[in-house]
C-alpha positions in Angstrom: -27.4 14.2 16.0 -24.9 11.4 15.8 -26.2 8.8 14.7 -25.4 5.4 17.2 -22.3 3.4 16.3 -23.2 0.0 15.1 -22.0 -3.3 17.2 -18.9 -4.6 15.5 -19.3 -8.0 14.2 -17.5 -11.2 15.6 -15.2 -13.1 12.6 -15.5 -16.5 12.7 -14.4 -19.4 10.5 -12.3 -18.5 7.8 -13.1 -14.8 7.8 -11.4 -15.0 11.5 -8.3 -17.1 9.7 -7.5 -14.9 7.0 -8.0 -12.1 9.3 -5.2 -13.4 11.4 -2.8 -13.9 8.3 -2.9 -11.0 7.4 -2.3 -9.2 10.9 0.9 -11.6 11.3 2.1 -10.2 7.7 1.9 -6.6 8.6 3.8 -7.0 11.6 6.6 -9.2 9.8 7.5 -6.1 7.2 10.5 -4.9 7.5 11.2 -0.7 8.1 12.5 -0.8 4.3 9.0 -2.5 3.4 6.8 -0.5 5.4 8.8 2.5 4.2 8.6 1.7 0.1 4.9 0.9 0.9 4.2 4.4 2.4 6.3 5.8 -0.7 4.1 3.9 -3.6 0.8 4.9 -1.6 2.3 8.8 -2.0 3.1 8.5 -5.8 -0.6 6.6 -5.7 -2.2 9.7 -4.9 0.0 12.3 -6.4 -1.8 10.4 -9.3 -4.9 10.3 -8.0 -4.7 14.1 -7.4 -4.7 14.7 -11.0 -7.4 13.2 -11.5 -10.2 14.8 -8.9 -11.5 18.2 -9.4 -13.0 19.4 -6.2 -15.7 21.9 -6.4 -16.9 24.1 -3.9 
Protein backbone atom coordinates (compact mmCIF):
# COMPACT_ATOMS: atom_id res chain seq x y z
CA UNK A 1 0.00 0.00 0.00
CA UNK A 2 1.29 3.49 -0.82
CA UNK A 3 2.47 5.87 1.86
CA UNK A 4 0.97 9.36 2.00
CA UNK A 5 3.06 12.15 0.53
CA UNK A 6 4.23 14.72 3.06
CA UNK A 7 3.46 18.38 2.49
CA UNK A 8 6.12 20.43 0.74
CA UNK A 9 7.75 22.83 3.19
CA UNK A 10 7.47 26.56 2.50
CA UNK A 11 10.81 28.31 2.08
CA UNK A 12 11.34 31.51 4.01
CA UNK A 13 14.19 33.87 4.80
CA UNK A 14 17.68 33.03 3.54
CA UNK A 15 16.54 29.67 2.15
CA UNK A 16 13.99 31.39 -0.09
CA UNK A 17 16.53 33.96 -1.30
CA UNK A 18 19.13 31.25 -2.03
CA UNK A 19 16.51 29.19 -3.92
CA UNK A 20 15.52 32.17 -6.09
CA UNK A 21 19.16 32.96 -6.88
CA UNK A 22 19.82 29.38 -7.98
CA UNK A 23 16.69 29.35 -10.13
CA UNK A 24 17.86 32.52 -11.91
CA UNK A 25 21.32 31.02 -12.50
CA UNK A 26 19.84 27.94 -14.17
CA UNK A 27 17.63 30.05 -16.42
CA UNK A 28 20.56 32.22 -17.53
CA UNK A 29 22.67 29.35 -18.93
CA UNK A 30 23.27 29.35 -22.68
CA UNK A 31 22.57 26.30 -24.81
CA UNK A 32 26.31 25.68 -25.04
CA UNK A 33 26.70 25.80 -21.25
CA UNK A 34 23.78 23.40 -20.80
CA UNK A 35 25.28 21.04 -23.39
CA UNK A 36 28.67 21.17 -21.64
CA UNK A 37 27.04 20.44 -18.28
CA UNK A 38 25.23 17.47 -19.83
CA UNK A 39 28.45 16.15 -21.35
CA UNK A 40 30.27 16.44 -18.01
CA UNK A 41 27.42 14.64 -16.26
CA UNK A 42 27.50 11.79 -18.80
CA UNK A 43 31.26 11.41 -18.28
CA UNK A 44 30.82 11.35 -14.50
CA UNK A 45 28.13 8.67 -14.82
CA UNK A 46 30.41 6.54 -17.01
CA UNK A 47 33.19 6.79 -14.41
CA UNK A 48 30.78 5.96 -11.58
CA UNK A 49 29.49 2.89 -13.45
CA UNK A 50 33.04 1.54 -13.52
CA UNK A 51 33.09 1.60 -9.72
CA UNK A 52 29.59 0.26 -9.05
CA UNK A 53 28.63 -3.42 -9.13
CA UNK A 54 24.98 -4.42 -8.87
CA UNK A 55 24.25 -7.93 -7.69
CA UNK A 56 20.74 -9.30 -8.05
